[in-house]
Structure formats: structure tokens, C-alpha cells
N, C-alpha and C positions, 0 to 999 in steps of 0.2 A: 503494500499500499505506500508505503515512504516513497518506493522508486516510482509511482506512478505520479504521486503528488510532485516531487521533482522535476520529473519530466513534463507536467501539466504546466507547472510553473514556468519552466524555460519556456516551453511550447507559445504560452501565452504572452511572454515578452517578446520573442521571436515575430510573433504573428501582428502582433500590435504594431512592433517599433517598423515592421517592414510595411504598414499600412499607410499609404499615402493620405488620407484623411485626417489622421492623427495629428498633422500639420497646423489642422484649424483648431481655433478654439473649440469649435463642437465634435471634432474627433478627439480631442482631448478630453472633453467632458464625457463622453461615449465611452472609450477607454478608461478611463479612473470607475467609472460606472459598473463596465464589467469586470476589472480586476478586485472591488469589494465585494460583489455579488459573489464572485468565485472564493474569495478568502471566507466569506461567510458560509459558503455551501461547504468548503472543506473543513470547517470548525464544526460545522454541525454533521458533516456526512462520516468523516473518519470516524469520529466514536460509535456512530449509529453503524456504520459497516461492521465493526468489532464487537459490537453489543455493549459499549461501554456508555450505558445510560448516564450513569453518575456524569461522566465527561461529556456528553450532550448536554445536560442540565447544565453544566458549570459553564460549558462554551455559550449557550444562549443566554443564561445570567449576563456573561462578561460583555456579552453584544449588546445587551438592552442597556445593561448599565452605561456603558461606552455613548450609546446613542442618546441615551435619557440625559445624562450630564450635559454633552453637546449641544442637545437641545436647549437644555434649561439655561444656559449661559448665552445661547443666542439672544435671548430675551431680555436677559438682566444686562447684556454687554453688547446692542445693538451697534453693528458698522457697516457700514459702505462696503459691498463687493467692487473688486475692482474691473468688472463690467458695468458697474452702476446698476444693477438689476434689482436690488433690494436691499435691506440692511440685517442681512443675517449670515455675515461674514465668518464672525468671531464665535467659538473656533470651526474647524472642518469638520463635519459629521461624518464625510467619507473617511477622512482620516482616522479619526475616535473609532468608527466601525472596523475599519481594515487592520489598525492597529489593535484592536480588541481581539479580532479573531486571529491574528498573527502571533500574539503573545500567550493566547490560550493554547494554539497549537505548540508552542516551543516550551510552553510550561508541563503540558500535559504528556508530550511525545518527545521533547528532547531536540537539539540544534538541528539535528539533522531533518526535521521536517520544520521548526522555526525558522532557518534560517533564508529558505526560499519564500516561505510565507513573510518574512520581513521585507526582502526584496520587492514582491510585488506589493507589499503595503507602501512601502517608499515609492512604488512606480504611483499607485494611486495619489500619493500625497504632490510629488511633483505634477502630475496629470491636473491637478485640482487648481496650482498656482497656473500652469502653462493654458488651462482652459480660461483664466482670469476669474474664477470663481473664489479665489480666497490669494490673501498674502501668504508670504512664507510663514510668518509667526500664527496664522490662523491654524494651519498644517502642522505647525511644532505643537502649538496646544493640543488639537484634536490628538495628536500623535502620543503624548504623553498621556493624556485622558484615556484613549484606548488601550495601552499599554498597561498603565496602572488597573486600570478593570480587569483585564487580562490574568494580571499576574497576581491579584489580590483573590477574584475568585475561583480561580482554577487551581487543582492540587496536582502533583505529577500523578500518574498512573502507577507508578511502583511510589507507595507511599514511605519506605524505610527511611526517607531523608523529607523533610519538609520545610519551607521557608513559611511561618507563620506572622502575619501583620499584628501589631496591636498600635493601640492609643490610650491614653488616659489624659489626664486633666494638665499634668506638667511634661506633655511631649509623645512621641511617638517612634516606632522602630519595628526592625523585623528581629524574629529569633528563629534561630535555627533549632529544630528538633531530630532527632537521629535514633532509629529504631536499629537494635543490633539482635 
């Protein structure tokens, strides 16, 4: 399954990079949407194919948290898009969802799945800037939100070692727990 995911990500990048329509704002917008949808499909599909329903639930939660947080911030911090279409530029929802899916895949299944997923998520973010839908900092904020939600809500498939986030009135952090 990992091999197919890597091949699919590489094929997507080659296909999109060789498409003449990608040179236009509309082409970049379409390509970034396709990349986002493929990542969400992979984040939900890989666990489902393996019968890993806990992983599927965690992936769904991560993607929903990334989307919800970015959508909420759009209302709190209205900012004009570079193409002047509306005032919902900050942060990038495409980036938040894509990076949430990539972080979920990486955290659950390791870097061999996560690295191609993060490359596709980075392509999505770059596509949103090239499509003039977001400024670079909109994408960076969305990437941080998505990565955080992916790592916060997803546990490793092998739970012998876990990173556990914590927060209290005087700070927050991450603790490392290992089972021998």
C-alpha cells in the first residue's frame, strides 16, 4: 500500500507539472484542489483498506479540526485574497486540510508514507499562492494548523512509543511515553 501511495503522489506531481493549464491561476486552483482531495482520500482510505478504523476516525478528526480551525479564523481575521475575490484569505483552508491529512499519514504510518504526503501538501500550498488565492503567510498558517491537528489527534499505529501533548495553566508541551 505504501508503494502505491508513493507512486500515486509521484504520478500526481508529474501529471500536474506537465499540464499546460497549470500555468494559469485557474489551473493552479484546480491542481491544488485535486491535491487536497487526494490527500484526504489517502488519509481516510489507507486506514480503511487496512481495517484500521481507529486510524480512520483519527484521520477524519484531524482533517475536520484543521478545516474548522482555519474556517473559524477566516471569520475572526478577514483579509483580502490576492485576486481580490473576497476577504477569506487568512488562513488557507486548502493548506490546513492538506497538511492535516499529511501529518496524519506520517504520524500513523511513518515517514515513508508521510514524506510523499507532505510533498503533495506543499504542492497544494504553493498552488494556492500561484492561483492568487492566498499570500504565502496564509499558506504557512494553514500548514501549521493542519500539521498541528494531524499530530495532535493521530497516534502511531504501533503504540509502543507515543508522543502525548499536554497543557495546563502554566504552559504546555509534549511528553514521550514508551512501553517495553
